[in-house]
C-alpha positions as CSV (number, residue, x, y, z in Angstrom):
1,M,-0.2,-65.3,41.4
2,R,1.8,-67.0,38.6
3,E,0.2,-64.7,36.0
4,L,1.2,-61.6,38.1
5,L,4.8,-62.9,38.4
6,E,5.0,-63.5,34.7
7,A,3.7,-60.0,34.1
8,V,6.4,-58.6,36.3
9,A,9.1,-60.6,34.5
10,A,7.8,-59.4,31.2
11,G,7.8,-55.8,32.3
12,E,4.1,-55.4,32.0
13,V,3.6,-54.8,35.8
14,S,6.0,-52.9,38.0
15,P,7.3,-54.5,41.2
16,A,5.5,-51.8,43.3
17,D,2.2,-52.5,41.5
18,A,2.7,-56.3,42.1
19,E,3.5,-55.7,45.8
20,A,0.4,-53.6,46.1
21,R,-1.9,-56.2,44.5
22,L,-0.5,-59.0,46.7
23,A,-0.2,-57.2,50.0
24,G,-2.5,-54.2,49.7
25,Y,0.3,-51.7,50.1
26,A,3.5,-50.7,48.5
27,T,6.7,-49.9,50.3
28,D,9.3,-47.3,49.3
29,D,12.0,-45.4,51.2
30,A,9.5,-42.9,52.6
31,G,7.1,-45.5,54.0
32,R,4.2,-47.8,53.1
33,F,1.4,-46.6,50.8
34,D,-2.0,-48.1,51.4
35,A,-2.9,-48.9,47.7
36,A,-6.0,-50.8,48.6
37,R,-7.7,-48.2,50.7
38,E,-10.1,-47.0,48.0
39,T,-11.3,-50.5,47.1
40,R,-11.5,-51.4,50.8
41,R,-13.0,-48.3,52.2
42,G,-14.3,-46.1,49.3
43,V,-11.9,-43.3,50.3
44,P,-8.7,-42.7,48.4
45,E,-5.4,-42.9,50.4
46,A,-3.9,-39.5,50.8
47,I,-0.3,-38.4,51.5
48,L,0.0,-35.9,54.3
49,G,2.7,-33.3,53.5
50,D,3.1,-32.1,57.1
51,G,6.2,-33.5,58.7
52,K,7.6,-35.0,55.5
53,T,10.6,-33.8,53.4
54,P,10.0,-32.8,49.8
55,E,11.8,-36.0,48.7
56,E,9.6,-38.2,50.9
57,V,6.4,-36.6,49.6
58,A,7.5,-37.0,46.0
59,S,8.5,-40.6,46.5
60,L,5.1,-41.5,48.0
61,A,3.3,-39.6,45.2
62,D,5.3,-41.6,42.7
63,T,4.3,-44.8,44.4
64,A,0.7,-43.8,44.5
65,V,0.5,-43.1,40.8
66,E,2.4,-46.3,40.1
67,T,0.0,-48.5,42.1
68,T,-3.4,-46.7,41.8
69,G,-3.1,-44.3,38.9
70,R,-3.6,-41.3,41.2
71,A,-2.0,-39.4,44.0
72,V,-3.7,-37.0,46.5
73,V,-1.2,-35.0,48.6
74,T,-2.5,-32.7,51.3
75,R,-1.0,-29.8,53.3
76,T,1.8,-29.2,50.9
77,D,4.3,-26.4,50.7
78,D,6.1,-24.9,47.7
79,D,9.2,-27.1,48.0
80,Q,7.1,-30.3,48.2
81,R,5.1,-29.2,45.1
82,R,8.2,-28.6,43.1
83,A,9.6,-32.0,44.2
84,I,6.4,-33.7,43.1
85,R,6.4,-32.1,39.7
86,Q,10.1,-33.0,39.2
87,R,9.7,-36.6,40.3
88,L,6.5,-37.2,38.2
89,A,8.0,-35.5,35.2
90,D,10.8,-38.1,35.3
91,D,8.8,-41.2,36.1
92,H,5.3,-40.4,34.8
93,P,5.8,-37.7,32.1
94,D,2.2,-38.1,30.8
95,A,0.6,-37.7,34.2
96,E,-1.6,-34.7,34.9
97,V,-0.5,-32.7,38.0
98,T,-3.1,-30.3,39.4
99,V,-2.1,-27.9,42.2
100,H,-4.9,-26.5,44.3
101,D,-2.9,-23.6,45.8
102,R,-5.4,-22.2,48.3
103,A,-6.3,-25.7,49.6
104,R,-2.6,-26.7,49.6
105,V,-3.6,-30.0,47.8
106,V,-1.8,-31.6,44.9
107,V,-3.6,-34.2,42.8
108,V,-1.9,-36.4,40.1
109,H,-3.7,-38.5,37.6
110,A,-1.9,-41.0,35.4
111,D,-2.8,-40.6,31.7
112,D,-4.9,-43.8,31.8
113,Y,-6.6,-43.1,35.1
114,G,-10.4,-43.5,35.1
115,P,-12.0,-41.3,37.8
116,P,-15.2,-42.4,39.6
117,D,-18.4,-40.6,38.7
118,L,-21.2,-40.4,41.2
119,D,-24.8,-39.2,40.6
120,A,-24.7,-37.0,43.8
121,T,-23.8,-33.4,44.7
122,V,-21.7,-32.3,47.7
123,G,-22.2,-28.7,48.7
124,V,-19.2,-27.1,50.3
125,V,-20.2,-24.0,52.3
126,T,-18.0,-21.4,54.0
127,A,-18.9,-18.8,56.6
128,G,-16.1,-16.5,55.3
129,T,-13.1,-16.3,53.1
130,S,-10.8,-17.3,56.0
131,D,-12.4,-20.8,56.0
132,A,-11.3,-21.4,52.4
133,I,-8.3,-23.6,53.1
134,P,-9.9,-26.6,54.9
135,A,-13.1,-26.1,52.9
136,G,-11.1,-26.4,49.7
137,E,-9.4,-29.6,51.0
138,A,-12.9,-31.0,51.5
139,A,-14.0,-30.0,48.1
140,V,-11.0,-31.6,46.4
141,L,-11.5,-34.8,48.2
142,A,-15.3,-35.0,47.4
143,D,-14.5,-34.3,43.8
144,E,-11.9,-37.0,43.7
145,M,-14.4,-39.5,45.1
146,G,-16.6,-38.7,42.1
147,A,-19.2,-36.3,43.5
148,S,-20.3,-33.1,41.8
149,V,-19.1,-30.2,44.0
150,E,-21.0,-27.0,44.5
151,R,-19.2,-24.2,46.3
152,I,-21.3,-21.7,48.3
153,E,-19.0,-19.0,49.8
154,D,-19.1,-16.3,52.4
155,V,-22.6,-16.9,54.0
156,G,-21.7,-16.4,57.7
157,V,-24.3,-15.8,60.4
158,A,-23.2,-12.2,61.0
159,A,-25.7,-11.3,58.2
160,L,-28.4,-14.0,58.0
161,T,-29.6,-12.6,54.7
162,R,-26.5,-14.1,53.1
163,I,-27.5,-17.6,54.0
164,V,-31.2,-17.1,53.3
165,D,-30.7,-16.1,49.7
166,Q,-28.7,-19.3,49.1
167,L,-31.4,-21.6,50.5
168,D,-32.4,-23.1,47.1
169,R,-28.8,-24.0,46.3
170,L,-28.3,-25.5,49.8
171,R,-31.4,-27.6,49.5
172,E,-30.4,-28.9,46.0
173,A,-27.3,-30.6,47.4
174,D,-27.4,-34.3,48.6
175,V,-24.9,-33.6,51.4
176,L,-23.3,-30.4,52.8
177,V,-20.0,-29.7,54.3
178,V,-20.3,-26.4,56.3
179,A,-17.0,-24.8,57.4
180,A,-17.0,-22.0,60.0
181,G,-14.6,-20.6,62.6
182,R,-15.1,-18.3,65.6
183,E,-18.2,-19.7,67.4
184,G,-19.0,-22.1,64.6
185,A,-22.7,-21.2,64.4
186,L,-23.2,-21.6,60.6
187,P,-23.5,-25.5,60.5
188,T,-26.3,-25.3,63.1
189,V,-28.2,-22.7,61.2
190,V,-27.8,-24.6,57.9
191,A,-28.8,-27.9,59.5
192,G,-32.0,-26.3,60.7
193,L,-33.0,-25.3,57.2
194,V,-32.3,-28.3,55.0
195,N,-33.3,-32.0,55.0
196,T,-29.9,-33.3,53.9
197,P,-27.0,-34.5,55.9
198,V,-24.7,-31.8,57.2
199,V,-21.0,-32.2,58.1
200,G,-19.7,-29.5,60.4
201,L,-16.1,-28.4,59.7
202,P,-14.7,-26.2,62.5
203,V,-11.9,-23.9,61.4
204,S,-9.1,-22.4,63.4
205,T,-10.0,-18.8,62.5
206,G,-10.8,-16.2,65.2
207,Y,-8.8,-14.8,68.1
208,G,-8.9,-14.6,71.9
209,Y,-10.6,-17.3,74.0
210,G,-11.2,-20.4,72.0
211,G,-9.9,-18.7,68.9
212,E,-7.9,-21.6,67.5
213,G,-11.0,-23.6,66.5
214,E,-11.9,-24.8,70.0
215,A,-15.0,-22.6,70.3
216,A,-16.1,-23.6,66.8
217,L,-15.7,-27.3,67.6
218,S,-17.5,-27.0,71.0
219,G,-20.3,-25.0,69.4
220,M,-20.9,-27.6,66.7
221,L,-20.7,-30.5,69.1
222,Q,-23.4,-28.8,71.2
223,S,-25.6,-28.0,68.2
224,C,-29.3,-28.2,68.7
225,S,-29.6,-29.1,65.0
226,V,-28.7,-32.6,63.7
227,L,-25.3,-32.7,62.2
228,S,-22.0,-34.6,62.4
229,V,-18.7,-32.9,63.2
230,V,-15.1,-33.5,62.3
231,N,-12.0,-32.2,64.0
232,V,-10.6,-28.7,63.7
233,D,-9.4,-28.0,60.1
234,A,-10.0,-31.6,59.1
235,G,-11.0,-30.8,55.6
236,F,-9.9,-34.2,54.2
237,V,-12.1,-36.0,56.7
238,A,-15.1,-33.8,56.1
239,G,-14.7,-34.3,52.3
240,A,-14.4,-38.0,52.7
241,Q,-17.4,-38.3,55.0
242,A,-19.5,-36.3,52.4
243,G,-18.1,-38.4,49.6
244,L,-19.2,-41.6,51.4
245,V,-22.7,-40.2,51.7
246,A,-22.6,-39.4,48.0
247,R,-21.5,-43.0,47.2
248,A,-24.4,-44.3,49.3
249,I,-26.8,-42.1,47.4
250,D,-25.4,-43.2,44.1
251,G,-25.6,-46.9,45.1
252,E,-22.0,-47.3,46.4
253,G,-20.4,-45.8,43.4
254,S,-21.6,-48.4,41.0
255,D,-21.0,-46.0,38.0
256,G,-17.4,-45.5,39.0
257,D,-14.3,-47.5,38.4
258,T,-14.0,-49.2,41.8
259,D,-13.3,-52.8,40.8
260,G,-9.6,-52.5,40.0
261,D,-9.9,-52.3,36.2
262,D,-8.3,-48.9,36.2
263,G,-5.1,-50.0,37.9
264,K,-6.3,-50.1,41.5
265,P,-5.3,-53.3,43.2
266,P,-8.1,-55.8,44.1
267,E,-8.9,-56.5,47.7
């Protein structure tokens, strides 16, 4: 602890970083950021944009970069993205800000951030273009956890030939996230054709009875194929679950920077 305090006094470690190393989280005006989640759980802490002001989102993103070298912000709007860019330009001008417009995710890497690298592939599959938002969120998260991500688009069950001609690609993946709306049949079909884990991601596309994702969720929960299911539009959770499978395949991410040497706080 003395070394850490001396580093703070010398300006080598910021107070926020020191707090995160000691307590596992850092506090700012917008809340508390769980800076130890990745070392504790293997899943990076994310900042949910929904319900937060642009200033709150930007503040938490700044704290995330300060304490872990990275920020992942989900479900953002244009105002929040502008606020993040402005705040990071002032406090971390060398950081790389990547905006995934369709997925509504912003990712920030500090200039010295060392991303994890897993020897495993996550396939992210969509039934149709309308499923792209939560599927994109899942793809970003799996990528940030170090997996290689393969996108397989528009293979819904309305024309089974579309999924059949992608079988080789599906079977090459180590784990699959399969997103579908309406009746949610695609994950069941895919899970019956591959010998890899399948994570069903129900999407709130469709109309009429059960059209807000309820029918898709019910269909996946009642699947006669073996698969796991996340909540409606829960792309982050699906990507995290697939990323954890990828970490297990890789040997718990032993090739990635998960010991705190890249600025992440120790447990």
